[in-house]
C-alpha positions in Angstrom: 182.0 -134.3 -5.8 179.3 -133.0 -8.1 180.6 -129.7 -9.6 177.1 -128.4 -10.2 176.1 -129.0 -6.6 179.4 -127.3 -5.5 178.6 -124.3 -7.6 175.2 -124.1 -6.2 176.6 -124.3 -2.6 179.1 -121.5 -3.5 176.3 -119.4 -5.0 174.1 -119.8 -1.9 177.0 -118.9 0.5 177.9 -115.9 -1.6 174.4 -114.5 -0.8 175.1 -114.4 2.9 177.2 -111.5 4.0 179.1 -110.9 7.2 176.7 -108.6 9.3 179.5 -106.4 10.5 180.5 -105.7 6.9 176.8 -104.8 6.2 176.9 -102.4 9.2 180.1 -100.9 7.7 178.2 -100.4 4.5 180.6 -102.7 2.7 178.8 -106.0 2.4 181.2 -109.0 2.0 180.0 -112.5 1.7 181.1 -115.2 4.3 183.0 -116.8 1.4 184.9 -113.7 0.6 185.4 -113.0 4.3 187.2 -116.4 4.5 184.8 -117.6 7.1 183.8 -120.8 5.3 186.6 -123.2 5.6 185.3 -126.2 3.7 182.1 -128.4 3.2 181.4 -132.1 2.8 178.6 -134.0 1.2 178.1 -137.6 2.3 176.7 -140.4 0.1 173.2 -139.7 1.2 173.4 -136.0 0.2 173.8 -134.5 3.7 175.9 -131.3 3.5 178.1 -130.2 6.4 179.8 -126.8 6.1 182.5 -125.8 8.5 183.1 -122.2 9.2 184.9 -119.8 11.6 183.7 -116.6 13.1 185.6 -113.2 13.0 185.6 -113.3 16.8 184.8 -116.0 19.4 182.4 -113.5 21.0 180.6 -112.8 17.7 176.9 -112.6 18.6 175.8 -112.7 14.9 177.1 -116.2 14.3 173.7 -117.9 14.9 172.0 -115.6 12.4 174.7 -116.4 9.7 174.4 -120.1 10.4 170.6 -119.9 10.2 170.7 -118.0 6.9 173.3 -120.4 5.4 171.3 -123.5 6.4 168.1 -122.0 5.0 169.6 -121.2 1.6 171.6 -124.4 1.4 168.6 -126.6 2.2 167.0 -125.4 -1.1 170.0 -126.5 -3.2 168.7 -129.4 -5.5 170.5 -132.6 -4.8 171.0 -132.1 -1.1 169.0 -134.0 1.5 170.0 -131.7 4.4 172.4 -128.9 5.2 174.1 -128.2 8.5 176.6 -125.4 9.3 179.1 -125.9 12.1 181.4 -123.4 13.8 184.8 -124.8 14.2 186.0 -123.2 17.6 189.6 -124.2 16.9 189.8 -122.0 13.9 190.9 -118.4 14.5 190.0 -116.0 11.7 192.4 -113.2 10.6 192.0 -110.7 7.7 194.6 -112.8 5.9 191.8 -115.4 5.4 189.9 -113.1 3.1 189.8 -113.7 -0.5 191.4 -111.2 -2.9 187.9 -110.0 -3.9 186.9 -109.5 -0.4 190.1 -107.5 0.5 189.6 -105.4 -2.7 185.9 -104.7 -1.8 186.9 -103.5 1.8 189.8 -101.5 0.7 187.8 -99.8 -2.0 185.0 -98.9 0.5 187.7 -97.7 2.9 189.2 -95.4 0.3 185.9 -94.1 -0.7 185.0 -93.3 2.9 188.3 -91.6 3.5 187.9 -89.5 0.3 184.3 -88.5 1.3 185.2 -87.6 4.8 188.3 -85.7 3.8 189.8 -86.5 7.2 193.5 -86.5 8.0 195.3 -88.2 11.0 194.9 -86.1 14.1 192.9 -83.5 12.3 191.1 -82.6 15.4 194.2 -80.8 16.8 193.8 -78.2 14.1 190.5 -76.9 15.5 190.6 -73.5 17.2 190.7 -73.8 20.9 192.4 -77.1 21.1 195.3 -76.7 23.4 198.4 -78.7 22.5 200.3 -80.1 25.4 203.1 -82.6 25.5 203.1 -85.2 28.1 
């Protein structure tokens, strides 16, 4: 494989973030999420990217696919770009890269520090009756 094309593919895929991570205000690329499994370029320059979704019921999959295909089709040296979801691959957080995990952990720690919340803090509010079941 051509390493300059692979690097361009990697850069393009790093620009696409998992929509749920964006909603959580912790954008993580589909590469760092571990959603992109692999890619292949045939002799004619046709790229096929194989990816997974975080959930089989993910409604944002088509948006990520469209964004990836649009960016990848602009990579010099490629004739075409197609992204396929592999329904046989089940994503887990263990699939994330170290950078992705670090980014989410950092965001989580910052959110907890800003909220200053403690587990079951709601029980401390006045008027909350404590009953054991």
